[in-house]
C-alpha positions as MATLAB code, in Angstrom:
seq = 'ATASAFTFMFAGLRRIGPSRTSVIMTLEALCAVVLAAIFLGEELRPLQLVGGAGILAATVLIGTSRAPEVVP';
ca = [
       5.715  -52.310   27.882;
       2.830  -51.270   25.645;
       3.195  -47.621   26.592;
       6.877  -47.624   25.676;
       6.109  -49.272   22.317;
       3.572  -46.577   21.496;
       5.985  -43.887   22.657;
       8.656  -45.163   20.272;
       6.123  -45.481   17.452;
       4.944  -41.892   17.822;
       8.536  -40.679   18.092;
       9.241  -42.481   14.836;
       6.204  -40.892   13.226;
       7.474  -37.455   14.149;
      11.044  -38.147   13.140;
      10.773  -40.083    9.848;
       7.134  -39.664    8.851;
       4.191  -42.040    8.549;
       5.236  -43.768    5.315;
       8.614  -44.921    6.546;
       7.266  -45.725    9.994;
       4.596  -48.019    8.532;
       7.222  -49.846    6.470;
       9.375  -50.396    9.535;
       6.334  -51.529   11.553;
       5.879  -54.475    9.165;
       8.894  -55.960   10.941;
       7.014  -56.115   14.255;
       5.823  -59.713   13.806;
       9.250  -60.876   12.681;
      10.908  -59.239   15.690;
       8.385  -60.823   18.053;
       9.081  -64.316   16.704;
      12.859  -63.869   16.805;
      12.788  -62.446   20.336;
      10.533  -65.300   21.491;
      13.040  -67.783   20.098;
      15.955  -66.045   21.793;
      14.477  -65.252   25.200;
      11.717  -67.844   25.620;
      13.312  -70.783   23.841;
      10.531  -71.025   21.259;
      11.259  -73.329   18.341;
      11.444  -71.748   14.894;
       9.957  -74.074   12.298;
      10.817  -74.001    8.594;
       7.521  -72.379    7.631;
       8.137  -69.589   10.148;
      11.594  -69.034    8.679;
      10.116  -68.823    5.171;
       7.501  -66.360    6.409;
      10.139  -64.281    8.164;
      12.241  -64.191    5.007;
       9.165  -63.070    3.057;
       8.435  -60.284    5.533;
      12.048  -59.138    5.447;
      12.195  -59.234    1.634;
       8.931  -57.307    1.297;
      10.118  -54.692    3.772;
      13.366  -54.212    1.865;
      11.530  -53.981   -1.469;
       9.040  -51.455   -0.147;
      11.725  -49.460    1.633;
      13.958  -49.191   -1.420;
      11.277  -48.525   -4.030;
      10.886  -45.038   -5.382;
       7.631  -43.143   -5.473;
       6.156  -42.787   -8.958;
       6.796  -39.488  -10.680;
       3.869  -37.112  -10.663;
       3.160  -35.719  -14.109;
       1.334  -32.375  -14.024;
];
């Protein structure tokens, strides 16, 4: 399982670059919690939902922001 995760991560690095890959990797914790709730029956508490919403919002904000213009 760990080897396949690293394989996908390195494939992502090659395909979309390190900046975008690192932004997408911020979703790892959120995905783990959601998958645990779905497959293991873990209970999602309100604070976890707020944290998940914060992670998702931050990822969207970072992913849609533009790089500052470089002035020579």
